[in-house]
RORO-543579 format. One record per residue (C-alpha): x, y, z; residue in one letter; chain; residue number from 1. Coordinates in steps of 0.2 Angstrom, whole numbers. Example, Ala and Ser with C-alpha at 12.3 -4.5 7.8 and 13.67 -1.06 7.14 Angstrom:
BEGIN
REC    xx    yy    zz r c   k
REC    62   -22    39 A A   1
REC    68    -5    36 S A   2
This chain:
BEGIN
REC    xx    yy    zz r c   k
REC   -29   -45    25 R A   1
REC   -34   -60    15 E A   2
REC   -19   -68     6 F A   3
REC   -27   -80    -7 A A   4
REC   -18   -97    -9 S A   5
REC    -6   -99   -23 E A   6
REC    -3  -115   -32 H A   7
REC    11  -124   -24 V A   8
REC    23  -135   -34 A A   9
REC    40  -141   -28 S A  10
REC    55  -135   -39 T A  11
REC    73  -138   -40 R A  12
REC    83  -126   -30 S A  13
REC    92  -112   -41 P A  14
REC   111  -113   -42 P A  15
REC   122  -104   -31 M A  16
REC   125   -86   -37 V A  17
REC   137   -77   -26 V A  18
REC   132   -59   -31 F A  19
REC   113   -60   -30 P A  20
REC   115   -69   -13 L A  21
REC   125   -55    -6 L A  22
REC   112   -43   -12 L A  23
REC    98   -53    -4 A A  24
REC   108   -54    12 L A  25
REC   112   -36    12 A A  26
REC    93   -32     9 H A  27
REC    88   -42    24 A A  28
REC   102   -35    35 A A  29
REC    98   -17    30 A A  30
REC    80   -19    36 L A  31
REC    85   -24    53 S A  32
REC    98   -10    56 L A  33
REC    94     1    70 A A  34
REC    92    16    71 P A  35
REC    84    16    54 R A  36
REC    88    30    43 L A  37
REC    79    36    27 H A  38
REC    85    45    12 A A  39
REC    76    61     9 P A  40
REC    65    63    -6 A A  41
REC    76    72   -19 V A  42
REC    70    80   -35 T A  43
REC    78    89   -49 N A  44
REC    68   104   -54 P A  45
REC    81   109   -67 A A  46
REC    77    93   -77 S A  47
REC    58    96   -79 R A  48
REC    58   114   -86 G A  49
REC    45   127   -82 A A  50
REC    26   126   -84 I A  51
REC    21   138   -97 S A  52
REC     6   149   -94 P A  53
REC    -2   141  -109 S A  54
REC     1   124  -102 S A  55
REC    -7   130   -85 L A  56
REC   -22   137   -94 E A  57
REC   -25   122  -105 S A  58
REC   -23   109   -91 L A  59
REC   -34   120   -80 R A  60
REC   -20   119   -66 L A  61
REC   -20   137   -60 D A  62
REC   -12   143   -44 S A  63
REC   -28   141   -34 H A  64
REC   -29   123   -39 E A  65
REC   -11   120   -34 V A  66
REC   -14   129   -17 S A  67
REC   -29   118   -14 A A  68
REC   -19   102   -18 A A  69
REC    -6   107    -6 A A  70
REC   -19   111     8 G A  71
REC   -26    93     5 T A  72
REC    -8    87     7 K A  73
REC    -6    95    24 Q A  74
REC   -23    90    29 A A  75
REC   -19    71    27 F A  76
REC    -3    74    37 G A  77
REC    13    81    30 K A  78
REC    29    71    34 L A  79
REC    44    78    42 H A  80
REC    59    74    31 R A  81
REC    74    68    41 P A  82
REC    92    72    35 S A  83
REC   101    58    27 G A  84
REC   108    51    11 S A  85
REC   105    37     0 L A  86
REC   120    28     8 S A  87
REC   108    25    22 A A  88
REC    96    14    14 I A  89
REC    87     7    28 A A  90
REC    71    18    31 P A  91
REC    64    24    46 Q A  92
REC    45    23    50 R A  93
REC    39    41    46 R A  94
REC    26    48    58 V A  95
REC    13    59    52 R A  96
REC     4    73    62 E A  97
REC    -8    69    74 T A  98
REC   -26    64    68 T A  99
REC   -39    77    68 M A 100
REC   -51    66    78 I A 101
REC   -54    75    95 E A 102
REC   -65    63   105 K A 103
REC   -57    47   111 P A 104
REC   -65    31   105 I A 105
REC   -65    13   108 K A 106
REC   -56     3    95 V A 107
REC   -55   -15    91 G A 108
REC   -42   -24    80 V A 109
REC   -46   -41    74 V A 110
REC   -32   -52    69 G A 111
REC   -18   -44    79 V A 112
REC    -6   -59    78 T A 113
REC    -5   -57    58 G A 114
REC     7   -45    49 A A 115
REC    -6   -32    45 V A 116
REC   -14   -33    62 G A 117
REC     2   -29    70 K A 118
REC     5   -14    59 E A 119
REC   -13    -7    62 I A 120
REC    -9    -7    81 V A 121
REC     8     2    77 Q A 122
REC     0    14    65 V A 123
REC   -14    18    78 L A 124
REC     1    23    90 G A 125
REC    11    33    77 D A 126
REC    -3    43    71 R A 127
REC    -8    48    88 G A 128
REC   -26    40    86 F A 129
REC   -36    46   101 P A 130
REC   -42    29   110 M A 131
REC   -51    28   126 S A 132
REC   -49     9   124 Q A 133
REC   -40    -3   113 L A 134
REC   -45   -21   112 R A 135
REC   -34   -34   103 L A 136
REC   -44   -49    96 F A 137
REC   -37   -65    89 A A 138
REC   -40   -83    90 S A 139
REC   -42   -93   106 A A 140
REC   -24  -100   105 R A 141
REC   -17   -82   106 S A 142
REC   -29   -76   120 A A 143
REC   -20   -70   135 G A 144
REC    -4   -66   127 Q A 145
REC     2   -48   129 K A 146
REC     6   -36   115 M A 147
REC    14   -19   116 D A 148
REC     3    -4   110 S A 149
REC     3    15   113 S A 150
REC    -8    11   128 L A 151
REC     5     0   135 G A 152
REC     5   -20   136 A A 153
REC   -12   -26   132 L A 154
REC   -19   -44   134 A A 155
REC   -25   -52   117 I A 156
REC   -43   -57   119 E A 157
REC   -52   -72   110 E A 158
REC   -64   -63    97 F A 159
REC   -83   -63   101 T A 160
REC   -96   -53    92 L A 161
REC  -102   -46   108 E A 162
REC   -85   -39   113 A A 163
REC   -82   -32    95 A A 164
REC   -99   -23    95 R A 165
REC   -94   -14   111 E A 166
REC   -81    -4   101 C A 167
REC   -84    12    91 D A 168
REC   -73     6    76 V A 169
REC   -66   -11    72 V A 170
REC   -52   -15    60 F A 171
REC   -53   -33    52 L A 172
REC   -36   -40    47 A A 173
REC   -43   -57    44 V A 174
REC   -47   -69    30 S A 175
REC   -61   -66    17 G A 176
REC   -71   -80    25 D A 177
REC   -70   -73    42 F A 178
REC   -75   -56    36 A A 179
REC   -90   -63    27 L A 180
REC   -96   -72    42 E A 181
REC   -94   -57    55 W A 182
REC   -92   -40    47 A A 183
REC  -110   -37    43 E A 184
REC  -115   -44    61 K A 185
REC  -103   -32    69 I A 186
REC  -108   -17    60 S A 187
REC  -127   -20    58 E A 188
REC  -140    -9    68 N A 189
REC  -129     6    70 D A 190
REC  -115    -5    77 G A 191
REC   -97     1    76 P A 192
REC   -88     6    59 L A 193
REC   -80    -9    52 V A 194
REC   -65    -7    41 I A 195
REC   -61   -23    32 D A 196
REC   -44   -27    25 N A 197
REC   -50   -43    16 S A 198
REC   -57   -44    -2 S A 199
REC   -74   -50     4 A A 200
REC   -84   -34     1 F A 201
REC   -73   -25   -11 R A 202
REC   -84   -28   -27 Y A 203
REC  -101   -26   -17 D A 204
REC  -109   -10   -25 P A 205
REC  -117    -6    -8 S A 206
REC   -99    -6     1 V A 207
REC   -87     8    -2 P A 208
REC   -70     4    -8 L A 209
REC   -59    18    -1 I A 210
REC   -42    26    -3 V A 211
REC   -45    42     8 P A 212
REC   -35    54    -2 E A 213
REC   -45    50   -18 I A 214
REC   -63    45   -13 N A 215
REC   -66    48     5 A A 216
REC   -83    56     2 D A 217
REC   -89    40    -4 A A 218
REC   -86    33    13 A A 219
REC   -94    48    22 R A 220
REC  -110    47    11 K A 221
REC  -112    28    13 S A 222
REC  -127    22    23 K A 223
REC  -117     6    27 R A 224
REC  -106     5    43 R A 225
REC   -95    -6    33 L A 226
REC   -80     0    22 I A 227
REC   -68   -10    11 A A 228
REC   -49    -8    11 N A 229
REC   -42   -10    -7 P A 230
REC   -29   -23   -13 N A 231
REC   -12   -17    -8 C A 232
REC    -6   -16   -27 T A 233
REC   -21    -5   -31 T A 234
REC   -19     7   -17 A A 235
REC    -1    10   -20 I A 236
REC    -3    13   -39 A A 237
REC   -18    25   -37 L A 238
REC    -9    37   -25 M A 239
REC     1    42   -41 A A 240
REC   -13    39   -54 L A 241
REC   -26    49   -46 A A 242
REC   -18    66   -47 P A 243
REC   -12    63   -65 L A 244
REC   -29    58   -70 H A 245
REC   -37    74   -64 K A 246
REC   -23    83   -74 L A 247
REC   -23    74   -90 F A 248
REC   -37    61   -90 G A 249
REC   -32    43   -91 I A 250
REC   -38    34  -106 K A 251
REC   -30    17  -103 R A 252
REC   -17    10   -91 C A 253
REC    -3    -4   -91 I A 254
REC     4   -10   -75 I A 255
REC    18   -22   -71 S A 256
REC    21   -25   -53 T A 257
REC    36   -32   -43 Y A 258
REC    28   -38   -27 Q A 259
REC    37   -42   -11 A A 260
REC    35   -57     0 A A 261
REC    25   -47    12 S A 262
REC    10   -49     1 G A 263
REC     8   -66     7 A A 264
REC     9   -61    25 G A 265
REC    21   -66    39 A A 266
REC    22   -84    32 P A 267
REC    28   -77    15 G A 268
REC    42   -66    23 M A 269
REC    47   -81    34 S A 270
REC    48   -92    19 E A 271
REC    59   -80    10 L A 272
REC    71   -77    24 E A 273
REC    72   -95    28 E A 274
REC    75   -99    10 G A 275
REC    90   -86     9 I A 276
REC    98   -94    25 K A 277
REC    96  -112    18 A A 278
REC   105  -108     1 I A 279
REC   118   -97    11 S A 280
REC   123  -114    20 N A 281
REC   123  -124     5 G A 282
REC   106  -131     7 G A 283
REC    90  -130    -3 K A 284
REC    76  -117    -1 A A 285
REC    58  -124     2 E A 286
REC    42  -117    -5 N A 287
REC    25  -120     5 K A 288
REC    18  -102     3 V A 289
REC    23   -98   -15 F A 290
REC    21  -108   -31 A A 291
REC    40  -110   -32 H A 292
REC    55  -106   -22 V A 293
REC    57   -87   -21 L A 294
REC    75   -83   -16 P A 295
REC    85   -78   -32 F A 296
REC    69   -80   -42 N A 297
REC    54   -70   -48 V A 298
REC    37   -79   -50 I A 299
REC    24   -72   -63 P A 300
REC    10   -79   -52 H A 301
REC     1   -71   -38 I A 302
REC   -16   -78   -33 D A 303
REC   -25   -91   -44 K A 304
REC   -26   -91   -63 F A 305
REC   -43   -87   -71 L A 306
REC   -51   -93   -87 D A 307
REC   -44   -78   -97 D A 308
REC   -27   -82   -91 Q A 309
REC   -25   -67   -80 Y A 310
REC   -23   -70   -62 T A 311
REC   -35   -65   -49 K A 312
REC   -23   -53   -42 E A 313
REC   -21   -45   -59 E A 314
REC   -39   -43   -61 R A 315
REC   -41   -36   -43 K A 316
REC   -31   -21   -50 V A 317
REC   -42   -18   -64 T A 318
REC   -58   -20   -55 W A 319
REC   -53   -10   -40 E A 320
REC   -46     4   -50 T A 321
REC   -62     7   -59 R A 322
REC   -72     7   -44 K A 323
REC   -61    19   -33 I A 324
REC   -58    31   -48 M A 325
REC   -76    30   -53 D A 326
REC   -71    25   -71 L A 327
REC   -81     9   -74 P A 328
REC   -75     7   -92 D A 329
REC   -57    11   -89 L A 330
REC   -46    -2   -99 P A 331
REC   -32    -8   -87 V A 332
REC   -20   -23   -90 S A 333
REC    -9   -29   -76 C A 334
REC     4   -42   -74 T A 335
REC     9   -46   -56 C A 336
REC    26   -54   -51 V A 337
REC    32   -60   -35 R A 338
REC    50   -54   -31 I A 339
REC    62   -59   -17 P A 340
REC    61   -43    -7 T A 341
REC    53   -43    11 L A 342
REC    41   -29    10 R A 343
REC    37   -14    -1 A A 344
REC    29   -17   -19 H A 345
REC    35    -8   -34 A A 346
REC    26    -5   -50 E A 347
REC    30     0   -68 A A 348
REC    15    10   -75 I A 349
REC    11    17   -92 T A 350
REC    -3    27   -96 I A 351
REC   -11    34  -111 E A 352
REC   -20    51  -108 T A 353
REC   -35    61  -115 E A 354
REC   -25    77  -115 R A 355
REC    -6    80  -120 P A 356
REC     6    78  -106 V A 357
REC    15    92   -99 D A 358
REC    29    85   -89 I A 359
REC    32   100   -77 A A 360
REC    14   100   -73 A A 361
REC    14    82   -70 A A 362
REC    29    84   -58 F A 363
REC    19    99   -49 A A 364
REC     4    88   -47 A A 365
REC    14    74   -39 L A 366
REC    23    85   -28 E A 367
REC     7    93   -21 A A 368
REC    -3    76   -20 A A 369
REC    -5    70    -2 P A 370
REC     3    53     2 G A 371
REC    16    54   -12 V A 372
REC    35    57   -11 A A 373
REC    42    62   -27 L A 374
REC    59    53   -29 M A 375
REC    65    58   -46 D A 376
REC    83    64   -47 D A 377
REC    91    53   -60 T A 378
REC   107    63   -60 A A 379
REC   110    57   -42 N A 380
REC   102    40   -44 N A 381
REC    87    44   -34 V A 382
REC    72    35   -39 Y A 383
REC    59    24   -30 P A 384
REC    65     7   -22 M A 385
REC    59    -5   -10 P A 386
REC    73    -2     2 L A 387
REC    68    17     3 T A 388
REC    50    14     3 A A 389
REC    50     1    17 T A 390
REC    42     7    33 S A 391
REC    37    24    24 K A 392
REC    20    30    24 Y A 393
REC    21    40     7 D A 394
REC    21    31    -9 V A 395
REC    37    35   -19 E A 396
REC    35    41   -37 V A 397
REC    49    43   -49 G A 398
REC    56    40   -67 R A 399
REC    42    51   -74 V A 400
REC    44    54   -92 R A 401
REC    35    54  -108 K A 402
REC    31    37  -116 N A 403
REC    38    34  -134 D A 404
REC    24    24  -139 V A 405
REC     9    35  -135 F A 406
REC    20    51  -138 G A 407
REC    12    68  -132 D A 408
REC    -3    58  -124 C A 409
REC     8    45  -114 G A 410
REC    17    44   -98 L A 411
REC    29    32   -89 D A 412
REC    32    31   -71 L A 413
REC    38    20   -57 F A 414
REC    30    19   -40 V A 415
REC    35    10   -24 C A 416
REC    25     9    -8 G A 417
REC    26    -1     8 D A 418
REC    13   -15     6 Q A 419
REC     9   -17    24 L A 420
REC     6     2    27 L A 421
REC    -1    11    12 R A 422
REC    -7    -6     5 G A 423
REC   -16   -11    21 A A 424
REC   -13    -4    39 A A 425
REC   -11    15    36 L A 426
REC   -25    15    23 N A 427
REC   -37     7    35 A A 428
REC   -33    20    49 V A 429
REC   -34    35    37 L A 430
REC   -51    28    32 I A 431
REC   -56    29    51 A A 432
REC   -49    46    52 E A 433
REC   -59    52    37 A A 434
REC   -75    45    42 V A 435
REC   -75    48    61 L A 436
């Protein structure tokens, strides 16, 4: 996907801090452990209380709606929960049930040498996406290289319009400029379905912006053969917000994000890893991708600053939330911060609601929501974290509680999701499944 350039400024390397260094190195090491294990989603029903009949009636959450929600969750692929404990913090990629598409189709992925492109190829295999042919496109300098896929080792091709139009569906994991030049040319005149991971068409009113579990119908009803994939931060947040909005009605929303280096693609992840190594050996970290050095630091700056002093990344969350939720006037304020983790974004979210919050009903709705893993057992220190959310298809949601500021009509929660999966590759593949 498009990773907008950030202002680059050299800074003095942070002082050596032994404990944070050990944490960072442990994080990097844990992500490379094999085999990868994952902690099960654990919840503590006793801490929530029962949903009273009066609450159910007032919230219009009866047994039929709960059953329907559970059915939707199964339709989008229920995840098998492996055994394990929180001591095994390095997660395992969790494979959903096979897609419902019956007829094999020709698939093209453009930008397969990038982080998101590689993940799309992986997800297509993990999902059992039925492909009669998989074509891997990149620039001329990568043409001829072999890449593993569920159909075996395939040669990367140089992108051409003619080759792309021979496919039934084309995933674009490229820059916004590339998408603006080619997306419509690929999809025009009943061409292949194009799913674009960049920001090029997200705000075009004629192009649907889709999180399949929330607004797949908008894609199915669209006359365009072009669909936009949302910003990763937005997609992760809305997996939790959509079921809560249906239940209580969201009046306004405040979000603070803690975004991993993967948000800047493979170069960002590499810069973080190399910076940790440099500091570990007594050297200095360099910053070419981020505005400042990232190891042992947090940077409240993602994308460029706008005239209103919000960053473009922060405004993306506002604009895209309104479009996907079909709430054009919803007040959303967001602060986006880059943190020194490799992948999986975390977000602290506060909502004010139209109707009083029933905590037990909120837990029930989140448990039934497709694509959500409820991780909320504070007695056993279970809550969403980047280490447990990494390589996981579901978005983790936890720390669910009433908000002291907004009282009965307020809710706080913490979410964490893999930026390269739910925030990009997985969402794109699910869009194809929902439309095709």
